[in-house]
Each structure stands twice: as C-alpha cells, then as structure tokens.
KEMI-399214 format. One line per 10 residues: their letters; for each residue x, y, z of N, C-alpha, C. Coordinates in nm, 2 decimals, always signed. Example, Ala and Ser with C-alpha at 12.3 -4.5 7.8 and 13.67 -1.06 7.14 Angstrom:
as	+1.32,-0.57,+0.78,+1.23,-0.45,+0.78,+1.32,-0.33,+0.78 ~ +1.28,-0.22,+0.71,+1.37,-0.11,+0.71,+1.29,+0.00,+0.79 .
***
This chain:
xxxxxxxxxx	+0.08,-0.14,-0.02,-0.03,-0.01,-0.05,+0.12,+0.13,-0.01 ~ +0.17,+0.14,+0.09,+0.29,+0.22,+0.08,+0.35,+0.23,-0.06 ~ +0.39,+0.13,-0.11,+0.42,+0.17,-0.25,+0.34,+0.23,-0.32 ~ +0.22,+0.16,-0.35,+0.13,+0.20,-0.46,+0.05,+0.36,-0.43 ~ +0.10,+0.45,-0.28,+0.07,+0.56,-0.24,+0.21,+0.61,-0.33 ~ +0.30,+0.62,-0.28,+0.47,+0.68,-0.33,+0.45,+0.66,-0.49 ~ +0.40,+0.53,-0.52,+0.44,+0.57,-0.67,+0.31,+0.67,-0.77 ~ +0.22,+0.69,-0.67,+0.09,+0.77,-0.72,+0.17,+0.90,-0.70 ~ +0.17,+0.95,-0.56,+0.23,+1.07,-0.51,+0.34,+1.12,-0.66 ~ +0.43,+1.04,-0.69,+0.52,+1.11,-0.76,+0.52,+1.08,-0.95 .
xxxxxxxxxx	+0.40,+1.01,-0.98,+0.30,+1.06,-1.11,+0.26,+1.20,-1.07 ~ +0.21,+1.24,-0.98,+0.11,+1.34,-0.95,+0.20,+1.45,-0.95 ~ +0.34,+1.42,-0.90,+0.47,+1.57,-0.91,+0.50,+1.56,-1.04 ~ +0.49,+1.43,-1.07,+0.56,+1.48,-1.23,+0.47,+1.54,-1.33 ~ +0.31,+1.49,-1.31,+0.22,+1.52,-1.42,+0.21,+1.71,-1.40 ~ +0.24,+1.74,-1.25,+0.22,+1.88,-1.26,+0.36,+1.95,-1.24 ~ +0.47,+1.88,-1.28,+0.58,+1.94,-1.32,+0.58,+1.96,-1.48 ~ +0.51,+1.88,-1.57,+0.54,+1.88,-1.72,+0.45,+1.95,-1.80 ~ +0.29,+1.97,-1.71,+0.26,+2.12,-1.71,+0.29,+2.22,-1.75 ~ +0.32,+2.30,-1.90,+0.34,+2.38,-1.92,+0.29,+2.53,-1.86 .
xxxxxxxxxx	+0.32,+2.61,-1.85,+0.25,+2.80,-1.77,+0.14,+2.84,-1.90 ~ +0.03,+2.84,-1.81,-0.06,+2.90,-1.91,+0.00,+3.03,-2.01 ~ -0.03,+3.06,-2.10,-0.01,+3.16,-2.17,-0.08,+3.31,-2.15 ~ -0.04,+3.40,-2.15,-0.08,+3.49,-2.10,-0.14,+3.61,-2.20 ~ -0.21,+3.69,-2.19,-0.27,+3.77,-2.26,-0.24,+3.94,-2.20 ~ -0.20,+4.01,-2.39,-0.15,+4.14,-2.36,-0.25,+4.24,-2.40 ~ -0.24,+4.31,-2.33,-0.35,+4.43,-2.37,-0.25,+4.54,-2.44 ~ -0.22,+4.60,-2.54,-0.10,+4.73,-2.55,-0.22,+4.82,-2.57 ~ -0.23,+4.92,-2.49,-0.32,+5.02,-2.51,-0.20,+5.19,-2.56 ~ -0.18,+5.24,-2.66,-0.17,+5.38,-2.71,-0.25,+5.48,-2.73 .
xxxxxxxxxx	-0.17,+5.54,-2.64,-0.28,+5.69,-2.64,-0.20,+5.83,-2.75 ~ -0.25,+5.82,-2.81,-0.24,+5.94,-2.92,-0.27,+6.07,-2.83 ~ -0.19,+6.17,-2.86,-0.15,+6.30,-2.75,-0.12,+6.41,-2.88 ~ -0.18,+6.50,-2.90,-0.18,+6.58,-2.95,-0.07,+6.73,-2.88 ~ -0.09,+6.74,-2.80,+0.01,+6.85,-2.72,+0.06,+6.81,-2.57 ~ +0.15,+6.92,-2.55,+0.22,+6.80,-2.43,+0.17,+6.84,-2.31 ~ +0.05,+6.96,-2.28,-0.04,+6.94,-2.18,-0.10,+6.80,-2.14 ~ -0.16,+6.77,-2.25,-0.20,+6.61,-2.27,-0.12,+6.50,-2.22 ~ -0.01,+6.50,-2.27,+0.15,+6.39,-2.23,+0.12,+6.42,-2.05 ~ +0.18,+6.57,-2.04,+0.18,+6.54,-1.87,+0.03,+6.50,-1.83 .
xxxxxxxxxx	-0.09,+6.52,-1.84,-0.18,+6.47,-1.79,-0.22,+6.31,-1.82 ~ -0.18,+6.24,-1.88,-0.17,+6.15,-1.91,-0.06,+6.06,-1.83 ~ +0.04,+6.08,-1.81,+0.17,+6.06,-1.73,+0.11,+6.10,-1.58 ~ +0.07,+6.21,-1.51,-0.02,+6.20,-1.38,-0.06,+6.07,-1.37 ~ -0.23,+6.04,-1.46,-0.32,+5.95,-1.41,-0.23,+5.83,-1.40 ~ -0.17,+5.80,-1.56,-0.05,+5.65,-1.54,+0.00,+5.63,-1.42 ~ +0.08,+5.72,-1.38,+0.14,+5.74,-1.28,+0.09,+5.71,-1.10 ~ +0.01,+5.79,-1.17,-0.06,+5.80,-0.98,-0.20,+5.75,-0.93 ~ -0.28,+5.70,-1.08,-0.39,+5.63,-1.06,-0.41,+5.49,-1.11 ~ -0.34,+5.53,-1.23,-0.42,+5.37,-1.29,-0.30,+5.26,-1.28 .
xxxxxxxxxx	-0.19,+5.31,-1.30,-0.09,+5.18,-1.25,-0.07,+5.15,-1.06 ~ -0.13,+5.19,-0.99,-0.18,+5.18,-0.87,-0.26,+5.10,-0.83 ~ -0.38,+5.14,-0.94,-0.50,+5.06,-0.90,-0.47,+4.91,-1.00 ~ -0.39,+4.91,-1.07,-0.38,+4.74,-1.18,-0.32,+4.68,-1.08 ~ -0.21,+4.74,-0.98,-0.14,+4.65,-0.84,-0.24,+4.60,-0.78 ~ -0.32,+4.67,-0.74,-0.43,+4.67,-0.65,-0.54,+4.50,-0.66 ~ -0.51,+4.53,-0.83,-0.60,+4.42,-0.91,-0.56,+4.33,-0.93 ~ -0.39,+4.29,-0.87,-0.33,+4.17,-0.93,-0.27,+4.21,-1.02 ~ -0.22,+4.29,-1.09,-0.16,+4.34,-1.22,-0.05,+4.43,-1.21 ~ +0.14,+4.36,-1.18,+0.22,+4.39,-1.11,+0.30,+4.46,-1.24 .
xxxxxxxxxx	+0.32,+4.38,-1.32,+0.42,+4.39,-1.44,+0.33,+4.48,-1.57 ~ +0.34,+4.58,-1.53,+0.29,+4.67,-1.66,+0.40,+4.78,-1.71 ~ +0.46,+4.77,-1.83,+0.54,+4.87,-1.89,+0.49,+4.99,-1.94 ~ +0.57,+5.11,-1.96,+0.49,+5.19,-2.01,+0.60,+5.30,-2.03 ~ +0.60,+5.30,-2.19,+0.70,+5.35,-2.30,+0.68,+5.47,-2.34 ~ +0.80,+5.53,-2.44,+0.79,+5.66,-2.50,+0.85,+5.62,-2.64 ~ +0.83,+5.69,-2.77,+0.95,+5.65,-2.83,+1.01,+5.76,-2.82 ~ +1.12,+5.71,-2.88,+1.32,+5.75,-2.86,+1.26,+5.90,-2.90 ~ +1.37,+5.97,-2.89,+1.34,+6.13,-2.96,+1.40,+6.14,-3.08 ~ +1.46,+6.07,-3.13,+1.47,+6.06,-3.28,+1.42,+6.08,-3.35 .
xxxxxxxxxx	+1.30,+5.99,-3.28,+1.14,+5.93,-3.39,+1.05,+6.07,-3.39 ~ +1.09,+6.14,-3.48,+1.01,+6.29,-3.50,+0.88,+6.26,-3.53 ~ +0.85,+6.17,-3.59,+0.70,+6.11,-3.64,+0.60,+6.11,-3.51 ~ +0.65,+6.10,-3.42,+0.62,+6.01,-3.27,+0.68,+6.08,-3.17 ~ +0.73,+6.10,-3.16,+0.82,+6.14,-2.98,+0.69,+6.25,-3.00 ~ +0.67,+6.23,-2.84,+0.61,+6.34,-2.79,+0.44,+6.34,-2.79 ~ +0.42,+6.24,-2.90,+0.28,+6.22,-2.97,+0.17,+6.12,-2.91 ~ +0.26,+6.02,-2.87,+0.23,+5.84,-2.80,+0.25,+5.79,-2.68 ~ +0.20,+5.78,-2.62,+0.22,+5.69,-2.49,+0.23,+5.56,-2.49 ~ +0.25,+5.39,-2.50,+0.29,+5.31,-2.48,+0.27,+5.22,-2.37 .
xxxxxxxxxx	+0.12,+5.17,-2.38,+0.12,+5.03,-2.20,+0.12,+4.91,-2.28 ~ +0.18,+4.86,-2.20,+0.19,+4.70,-2.21,+0.14,+4.64,-2.11 ~ +0.03,+4.56,-2.04,-0.08,+4.52,-1.93,-0.07,+4.38,-1.96 ~ +0.01,+4.31,-1.96,-0.05,+4.17,-1.95,-0.17,+4.07,-1.83 ~ -0.22,+3.96,-1.90,-0.30,+3.92,-1.80,-0.39,+3.79,-1.83 ~ -0.36,+3.74,-1.70,-0.40,+3.58,-1.66,-0.46,+3.53,-1.77 ~ -0.61,+3.60,-1.77,-0.70,+3.53,-1.87,-0.77,+3.61,-1.88 ~ -0.86,+3.57,-2.06,-0.94,+3.68,-2.12,-1.06,+3.72,-1.98 ~ -1.13,+3.67,-1.92,-1.19,+3.74,-1.74,-1.14,+3.85,-1.72 ~ -1.00,+3.77,-1.70,-0.99,+3.93,-1.63,-0.95,+4.07,-1.66 .
xxxxxxxxxx	-0.92,+4.04,-1.83,-0.88,+4.13,-1.92,-1.03,+4.24,-1.91 ~ -1.19,+4.15,-1.92,-1.33,+4.16,-1.94,-1.38,+4.24,-1.83 ~ -1.28,+4.21,-1.72,-1.35,+4.29,-1.53,-1.28,+4.37,-1.50 ~ -1.18,+4.42,-1.62,-1.11,+4.52,-1.55,-1.16,+4.67,-1.50 ~ -1.24,+4.65,-1.65,-1.34,+4.85,-1.61,-1.42,+4.82,-1.45 ~ -1.49,+4.72,-1.47,-1.57,+4.72,-1.33,-1.51,+4.72,-1.21 ~ -1.34,+4.63,-1.22,-1.29,+4.67,-1.09,-1.25,+4.84,-1.08 ~ -1.23,+4.87,-1.19,-1.19,+5.03,-1.15,-1.25,+5.09,-1.11 ~ -1.41,+5.06,-1.16,-1.51,+5.15,-1.11,-1.57,+5.13,-0.97 ~ -1.49,+5.04,-0.88,-1.54,+5.01,-0.77,-1.41,+5.05,-0.68 .
xxxxxxxxxx	-1.29,+5.09,-0.71,-1.18,+5.10,-0.69,-1.19,+5.30,-0.61 ~ -1.21,+5.32,-0.51,-1.23,+5.46,-0.47,-1.10,+5.57,-0.44 ~ -0.98,+5.47,-0.44,-0.92,+5.52,-0.43,-0.83,+5.54,-0.58 ~ -0.88,+5.47,-0.68,-0.85,+5.50,-0.84,-0.87,+5.61,-0.90 ~ -1.04,+5.65,-0.81,-1.15,+5.75,-0.89,-1.06,+5.86,-0.84 ~ -1.03,+5.85,-0.72,-1.01,+5.98,-0.66,-0.88,+6.00,-0.72 ~ -0.73,+5.95,-0.74,-0.65,+6.00,-0.77,-0.65,+6.02,-0.92 ~ -0.74,+5.97,-1.00,-0.75,+5.97,-1.10,-0.87,+6.10,-1.18 ~ -0.92,+6.14,-1.07,-1.01,+6.22,-1.08,-0.99,+6.37,-1.20 ~ -0.83,+6.40,-1.22,-0.87,+6.53,-1.35,-0.85,+6.45,-1.45 .
xxxxxxxxxx	-0.82,+6.35,-1.53,-0.81,+6.26,-1.59,-0.96,+6.24,-1.64 ~ -1.02,+6.13,-1.53,-1.15,+6.08,-1.56,-1.27,+6.22,-1.59 ~ -1.25,+6.28,-1.50,-1.36,+6.41,-1.53,-1.34,+6.55,-1.62 ~ -1.21,+6.52,-1.69,-1.16,+6.59,-1.79,-1.28,+6.67,-1.85 ~ -1.32,+6.81,-1.90,-1.43,+6.83,-1.97,-1.41,+6.78,-2.10 ~ -1.49,+6.80,-2.21,-1.51,+6.77,-2.36,-1.46,+6.88,-2.42 ~ -1.41,+7.00,-2.34,-1.31,+7.09,-2.43,-1.21,+7.09,-2.37 ~ -1.18,+6.99,-2.30,-1.02,+7.00,-2.26,-0.93,+6.85,-2.25 ~ -0.99,+6.77,-2.34,-0.95,+6.59,-2.34,-0.82,+6.56,-2.27 ~ -0.79,+6.46,-2.23,-0.67,+6.48,-2.22,-0.58,+6.35,-2.33 .
xxxxxxxxxx	-0.65,+6.36,-2.43,-0.57,+6.23,-2.54,-0.68,+6.28,-2.67 ~ -0.59,+6.27,-2.77,-0.72,+6.24,-2.90,-0.79,+6.13,-2.90 ~ -0.72,+6.01,-2.89,-0.76,+5.88,-2.93,-0.66,+5.77,-2.82 ~ -0.73,+5.68,-2.78,-0.72,+5.53,-2.76,-0.70,+5.41,-2.80 ~ -0.59,+5.39,-2.89,-0.57,+5.24,-2.95,-0.54,+5.15,-2.86 ~ -0.63,+5.02,-2.87,-0.64,+4.89,-2.82,-0.55,+4.77,-2.93 ~ -0.48,+4.69,-2.87,-0.48,+4.57,-2.94,-0.45,+4.47,-2.83 ~ -0.50,+4.37,-2.88,-0.48,+4.23,-2.75,-0.48,+4.16,-2.81 ~ -0.38,+4.07,-2.74,-0.30,+3.94,-2.83,-0.27,+3.84,-2.72 ~ -0.22,+3.71,-2.71,-0.19,+3.61,-2.66,-0.07,+3.57,-2.67 .
xxxxxxxxxx	+0.01,+3.50,-2.55,+0.13,+3.48,-2.58,+0.20,+3.35,-2.64 ~ +0.30,+3.33,-2.77,+0.33,+3.25,-2.83,+0.34,+3.09,-2.74 ~ +0.31,+3.00,-2.78,+0.32,+2.84,-2.69,+0.50,+2.87,-2.65 ~ +0.59,+2.92,-2.72,+0.72,+2.89,-2.71,+0.76,+3.01,-2.62 ~ +0.73,+3.11,-2.58,+0.71,+3.23,-2.45,+0.58,+3.24,-2.41 ~ +0.52,+3.14,-2.28,+0.38,+3.22,-2.28,+0.36,+3.27,-2.13 ~ +0.49,+3.35,-2.12,+0.48,+3.44,-1.98,+0.58,+3.56,-2.02 ~ +0.51,+3.66,-2.01,+0.62,+3.77,-2.01,+0.74,+3.79,-1.93 ~ +0.84,+3.83,-1.94,+1.00,+3.82,-1.88,+1.02,+3.95,-1.86 ~ +1.08,+3.98,-1.77,+1.15,+4.12,-1.71,+1.33,+4.11,-1.80 .
xxxxxxxxxx	+1.31,+4.23,-1.86,+1.45,+4.18,-1.90,+1.56,+4.24,-1.86 ~ +1.64,+4.16,-1.82,+1.78,+4.23,-1.71,+1.91,+4.31,-1.81 ~ +1.89,+4.43,-1.81,+1.92,+4.58,-1.80,+1.97,+4.66,-1.76 ~ +2.11,+4.64,-1.74,+2.19,+4.75,-1.63,+2.24,+4.88,-1.65 ~ +2.19,+4.94,-1.78,+2.25,+5.05,-1.89,+2.13,+5.14,-1.78 ~ +2.12,+5.31,-1.80,+2.03,+5.35,-1.73,+1.93,+5.39,-1.81 ~ +1.79,+5.41,-1.76,+1.64,+5.33,-1.86,+1.65,+5.47,-1.96 ~ +1.69,+5.58,-1.96,+1.70,+5.65,-2.06,+1.77,+5.61,-2.20 ~ +1.88,+5.52,-2.13,+1.96,+5.47,-2.31,+1.94,+5.31,-2.34 ~ +1.81,+5.30,-2.28,+1.78,+5.18,-2.29,+1.65,+5.17,-2.45 .
xxxxxxxxxx	+1.71,+5.07,-2.50,+1.59,+5.05,-2.63,+1.48,+4.94,-2.61 ~ +1.43,+4.96,-2.61,+1.25,+4.82,-2.61,+1.20,+4.89,-2.77 ~ +1.20,+4.76,-2.84,+1.19,+4.76,-2.99,+1.02,+4.68,-2.98 ~ +0.95,+4.73,-3.01,+0.84,+4.68,-3.02,+0.78,+4.67,-3.18 ~ +0.72,+4.57,-3.25,+0.75,+4.54,-3.39,+0.63,+4.43,-3.39 ~ +0.53,+4.49,-3.50,+0.40,+4.43,-3.58,+0.44,+4.33,-3.70 ~ +0.43,+4.24,-3.74,+0.46,+4.18,-3.84,+0.32,+4.12,-3.88 ~ +0.27,+4.18,-4.02,+0.14,+4.18,-4.07,+0.14,+4.10,-4.19 ~ +0.04,+3.95,-4.20,+0.02,+3.90,-4.28,-0.05,+3.89,-4.45 ~ -0.03,+3.85,-4.52,-0.15,+3.85,-4.61,-0.24,+3.80,-4.65 .
xxxxxxxxxx	-0.22,+3.68,-4.60,-0.42,+3.61,-4.53,-0.40,+3.56,-4.39 ~ -0.51,+3.50,-4.36,-0.49,+3.44,-4.23,-0.42,+3.31,-4.24 ~ -0.40,+3.28,-4.33,-0.35,+3.13,-4.36,-0.16,+3.20,-4.36 ~ -0.13,+3.27,-4.44,-0.04,+3.29,-4.42,+0.04,+3.32,-4.34 ~ +0.00,+3.42,-4.25,+0.03,+3.50,-4.15,+0.04,+3.36,-4.01 ~ -0.04,+3.27,-4.04,-0.03,+3.12,-3.95,+0.15,+3.10,-3.97 ~ +0.16,+3.12,-4.09,+0.30,+3.02,-4.16,+0.42,+3.14,-4.04 ~ +0.39,+3.24,-4.07,+0.49,+3.33,-3.97,+0.46,+3.33,-3.85 ~ +0.36,+3.28,-3.82,+0.36,+3.22,-3.67,+0.41,+3.13,-3.59 ~ +0.43,+3.00,-3.70,+0.47,+2.89,-3.66,+0.63,+2.87,-3.74 .
xxxxxxxxxx	+0.68,+2.98,-3.76,+0.80,+3.01,-3.78,+0.87,+3.04,-3.67 ~ +0.85,+3.13,-3.62,+0.85,+3.18,-3.46,+0.86,+3.09,-3.35 ~ +0.77,+3.00,-3.33,+0.75,+2.87,-3.23,+0.80,+2.74,-3.31 ~ +0.80,+2.70,-3.39,+0.80,+2.54,-3.45,+0.96,+2.56,-3.51 ~ +0.95,+2.67,-3.56,+1.05,+2.75,-3.67,+1.20,+2.77,-3.57 ~ +1.20,+2.80,-3.51,+1.31,+2.83,-3.40,+1.33,+2.96,-3.42 ~ +1.25,+3.01,-3.45,+1.32,+3.15,-3.42,+1.31,+3.26,-3.31 ~ +1.21,+3.21,-3.22,+1.24,+3.24,-3.10,+1.30,+3.18,-3.04 ~ +1.36,+3.09,-3.06,+1.51,+3.00,-2.97,+1.61,+3.08,-3.07 ~ +1.62,+3.13,-3.15,+1.74,+3.23,-3.19,+1.75,+3.37,-3.15 .
xxxxxxxxxx	+1.65,+3.48,-3.10,+1.65,+3.52,-3.04,+1.72,+3.52,-2.90 ~ +1.66,+3.43,-2.82,+1.70,+3.38,-2.71,+1.86,+3.35,-2.74 ~ +1.89,+3.29,-2.79,+2.04,+3.23,-2.77,+2.14,+3.37,-2.84 ~ +2.08,+3.47,-2.90,+2.16,+3.59,-2.98,+2.13,+3.71,-2.82 ~ +2.10,+3.66,-2.75,+2.07,+3.77,-2.64,+1.93,+3.88,-2.64 ~ +1.90,+3.88,-2.75,+1.78,+3.97,-2.74,+1.67,+4.02,-2.66 ~ +1.64,+3.96,-2.55,+1.63,+3.99,-2.41,+1.50,+4.05,-2.45 ~ +1.41,+3.97,-2.51,+1.27,+3.91,-2.52,+1.14,+3.98,-2.41 ~ +1.08,+4.08,-2.39,+0.94,+4.06,-2.29,+0.86,+4.00,-2.36 ~ +0.76,+3.97,-2.45,+0.69,+3.88,-2.48,+0.70,+3.85,-2.65 .
xxxxxxxxxx	+0.62,+3.75,-2.69,+0.62,+3.75,-2.84,+0.48,+3.69,-2.85 ~ +0.38,+3.73,-2.93,+0.22,+3.73,-2.94,+0.14,+3.71,-3.05 ~ +0.05,+3.67,-3.06,-0.06,+3.62,-3.15,-0.16,+3.73,-3.18 ~ -0.15,+3.89,-3.23,-0.30,+3.96,-3.18,-0.42,+3.89,-3.23 ~ -0.48,+3.94,-3.12,-0.66,+3.88,-3.15,-0.77,+4.02,-3.17 ~ -0.69,+4.10,-3.16,-0.82,+4.21,-3.22,-0.70,+4.33,-3.19 ~ -0.70,+4.41,-3.34,-0.62,+4.50,-3.38,-0.69,+4.59,-3.51 ~ -0.59,+4.68,-3.47,-0.64,+4.74,-3.67,-0.52,+4.71,-3.77 ~ -0.48,+4.62,-3.74,-0.40,+4.56,-3.86,-0.41,+4.41,-3.90 ~ -0.51,+4.39,-3.84,-0.51,+4.22,-3.83,-0.54,+4.14,-3.95 .
xxxxxxxxxx	-0.43,+4.02,-4.00,-0.42,+3.94,-3.94,-0.23,+3.99,-3.91 ~ -0.21,+3.97,-3.74,-0.05,+3.98,-3.75,-0.03,+3.94,-3.58 ~ +0.14,+3.94,-3.61,+0.18,+3.94,-3.44,+0.30,+4.02,-3.40 ~ +0.31,+4.07,-3.29,+0.39,+4.17,-3.19,+0.46,+4.10,-3.10 ~ +0.57,+4.17,-3.10,+0.67,+4.14,-3.00,+0.75,+4.23,-2.94 ~ +0.81,+4.27,-2.83,+0.90,+4.33,-2.80,+1.03,+4.25,-2.74 ~ +1.17,+4.31,-2.83,+1.30,+4.32,-2.78,+1.37,+4.44,-2.68 ~ +1.43,+4.40,-2.63,+1.50,+4.49,-2.59,+1.70,+4.50,-2.53 ~ +1.72,+4.62,-2.59,+1.92,+4.61,-2.57,+1.93,+4.77,-2.49 ~ +2.04,+4.73,-2.42,+2.13,+4.85,-2.37,+2.11,+4.95,-2.40 .
xxxxxxxxxx	+2.12,+5.01,-2.56,+2.13,+5.11,-2.59,+2.11,+5.09,-2.76 ~ +2.14,+5.19,-2.86,+2.12,+5.18,-2.97,+2.21,+5.16,-3.06 ~ +2.32,+5.15,-3.03,+2.44,+5.04,-3.04,+2.43,+4.93,-3.05 ~ +2.36,+4.91,-2.94,+2.33,+4.71,-2.87,+2.27,+4.68,-2.98 ~ +2.12,+4.78,-3.00,+2.02,+4.70,-3.06,+2.07,+4.68,-3.21 ~ +2.13,+4.79,-3.29,+2.25,+4.75,-3.37,+2.25,+4.66,-3.44 ~ +2.36,+4.61,-3.35,+2.48,+4.50,-3.34,+2.41,+4.35,-3.33 ~ +2.26,+4.39,-3.25,+2.20,+4.25,-3.23,+2.21,+4.19,-3.36 ~ +2.06,+4.28,-3.40,+2.00,+4.29,-3.55,+2.11,+4.25,-3.68 ~ +2.25,+4.30,-3.63,+2.32,+4.21,-3.73,+2.36,+4.11,-3.70 .
xxxxxxxxxx	+2.40,+4.09,-3.62,+2.40,+3.95,-3.61,+2.36,+3.81,-3.60 ~ +2.18,+3.84,-3.61,+2.08,+3.85,-3.64,+2.09,+3.79,-3.76 ~ +2.06,+3.89,-3.87,+2.07,+3.88,-4.01,+2.18,+3.80,-4.08 ~ +2.30,+3.77,-3.95,+2.44,+3.71,-4.04,+2.46,+3.58,-3.94 ~ +2.38,+3.51,-3.87,+2.36,+3.42,-3.83,+2.32,+3.27,-3.94 ~ +2.37,+3.17,-3.92,+2.38,+3.09,-4.00,+2.25,+2.99,-4.00 ~ +2.15,+3.01,-3.87,+2.01,+2.97,-3.82,+1.96,+3.06,-3.92 ~ +1.98,+3.18,-3.93,+1.86,+3.25,-3.93,+1.89,+3.28,-4.12 ~ +2.00,+3.26,-4.18,+2.01,+3.28,-4.29,+1.96,+3.12,-4.36 ~ +1.99,+2.99,-4.34,+1.92,+2.89,-4.35,+1.78,+2.89,-4.34 .
xxxxxxxxxx	+1.71,+2.98,-4.19,+1.55,+2.93,-4.17,+1.48,+3.00,-4.26 ~ +1.58,+3.11,-4.32,+1.42,+3.22,-4.39,+1.45,+3.20,-4.57 ~ +1.56,+3.10,-4.60,+1.62,+3.04,-4.74,+1.49,+2.91,-4.72 ~ +1.39,+2.82,-4.62,+1.34,+2.73,-4.65,+1.23,+2.78,-4.73 ~ +1.18,+2.70,-4.82,+1.07,+2.72,-4.92,+0.95,+2.76,-4.85 ~ +0.95,+2.69,-4.75,+0.80,+2.70,-4.64,+0.75,+2.80,-4.61 ~ +0.89,+2.91,-4.55,+0.88,+3.02,-4.53,+0.92,+3.18,-4.63 ~ +0.88,+3.12,-4.74,+0.87,+3.25,-4.80,+0.75,+3.34,-4.81 ~ +0.81,+3.49,-4.82,+0.66,+3.58,-4.85,+0.54,+3.53,-4.77 ~ +0.63,+3.57,-4.62,+0.47,+3.53,-4.52,+0.48,+3.63,-4.45 .
xxxxxxxxxx	+0.52,+3.75,-4.50,+0.53,+3.93,-4.41,+0.47,+4.01,-4.54 ~ +0.36,+4.06,-4.51,+0.33,+4.16,-4.61,+0.35,+4.34,-4.58 ~ +0.39,+4.32,-4.43,+0.45,+4.43,-4.36,+0.48,+4.44,-4.24 ~ +0.64,+4.52,-4.23,+0.68,+4.51,-4.05,+0.66,+4.63,-4.01 ~ +0.61,+4.67,-3.90,+0.62,+4.81,-3.78,+0.69,+4.81,-3.70 ~ +0.81,+4.94,-3.68,+0.86,+4.90,-3.59,+0.90,+5.02,-3.49 ~ +0.87,+4.97,-3.39,+0.90,+5.10,-3.28,+0.98,+5.11,-3.18 ~ +1.08,+5.22,-3.20,+1.18,+5.23,-3.11,+1.16,+5.26,-2.95 ~ +1.13,+5.27,-2.85,+1.05,+5.27,-2.72,+1.18,+5.32,-2.65 ~ +1.15,+5.38,-2.53,+1.22,+5.42,-2.37,+1.10,+5.37,-2.30 .
xxxxxxx	+1.12,+5.33,-2.20,+1.06,+5.32,-2.07,+1.05,+5.46,-1.96 ~ +1.00,+5.48,-1.96,+0.93,+5.59,-1.83,+0.98,+5.55,-1.66 ~ +1.01,+5.66,-1.65,+1.06,+5.61,-1.53,+0.98,+5.55,-1.42 ~ +0.84,+5.56,-1.47,+0.73,+5.46,-1.36,+0.69,+5.35,-1.40 ~ +0.76,+5.32,-1.56,+0.75,+5.17,-1.54,+0.77,+5.05,-1.48 ~ +0.67,+4.96,-1.48,+0.79,+4.85,-1.44,+0.86,+4.74,-1.55 ~ +0.86,+4.78,-1.62,+0.91,+4.66,-1.73,+1.07,+4.74,-1.82 .
***
C-alpha cells in the first residue's frame, strides 16, 4: 500500500511539473496625443492612479513607454502601455474593478472628469494579443544601463492572409525563431499573436537592448547568423510577411518593465 501511494504521489508530481505555464494575454494601449499638456495629464494619471489600481487588482508588471527622441514622427505624440493578463476574464473585468476602486477614482479625478473642451488624449488605440507557446509568459529584461539609454523595440508583422500569417507564427515557434532570438541575447519581453487590432492578421513582440548601438549590433548578428540564413531560405517560409512596423521606445521612469 505504501509503495502504491508513493508511486501515485510521484506520478502526480511529475504530471504537475510537466504542465506548461498558461499562456498570458496582453493589451497594448497606445495613447495618441496632440499637446504637451495632454502628455503631462496622461503621465500623471498613469503614474498616480491607473498603475497603482492595476497593482491592487493583481496586475503587477505593467510597462509604459515613449518613442525615442530621434523618431520625430512619434516623439511626444504617443504613450505605449503593455498590460499582461492571466485570462480573458481578468481583461474583461478590469473596467468594473476600476469603477469600484475609490482610491483610483480619487487619484485619477482630473483625467477621468476632464471636460470635452479639454480631453486628455486624441484617441486610445487598443490591441489584444495572446502569448506564443514558446514564450507563454512575460519576462522582465535584465538590463543595467540607465533607463533613458535603453531601447525597447516593439514590432508588428502583418500577413497577406490569415493562412499566410499562421505560417509566420509557425516560423517563430516550431521553426525556431524565438529560440534564435534567445540564443543571441535579444532580451525579449513577449511574443504574441494579435487577437484584435487594427492591422489584423498580425503578430507583435518586444525585444530590449542596453542602448541603440547594442540594438543595431544584435540585429546585425541576427541577419548574419547561419541559423537565420537557413531558416529564412526554407521554401515553406517564403513571402509570409506583408508589412513590418517598428517602434523604438524608452521606458518611462514609472514603468515596471
């Protein structure tokens, strides 16, 4: 009997250990701004009201980013948020949770109650995605440079059709692209398939670097690596991306990522 119980416990432990982590969901919120006053108001709201409320709701690792200064088309005009969720239910319930949070409502009053004559933003863009199987949960990069020098690179790869997009997704997971990024030290935060957004079908992911020079050097290594040359030359992976959009970002002083 003791032997049977020991074997049973061992089997349960092995089963629990073998179960992969659940795949997270990510919301990318992009605040489109038209003035420095809007940027200041959104910054204050995020720092003092929204992010503390998310922590009270059990969402700890929220990233807040702004375009690098050299990107004059976007600099000072957008703020990017990366919010991880354990489930779609947690994502769907967040609005109700915030409305019941008295601390949030008080701290965010200027933003929440802004009049139509002085809105805090032009528009908010929202993208919902699900983590790829080969990296099911968000990872915090181990960077040591000053935050103002760090580069967080957010990329979107669009597909010609849903079927062709799935081919690029396969390339990241089963094809080994994520493994190659990890081998070359790209310090990825997440890789994901977009479930809802304005450029669907597409995937999005974020890699990080100590500075711009490091970012450029890593991409040079990637392009010259034998693994990438072999992978990208395979017949089954040809013409599987229709458009690539790249955002080079800095983390804000109050970002948790």
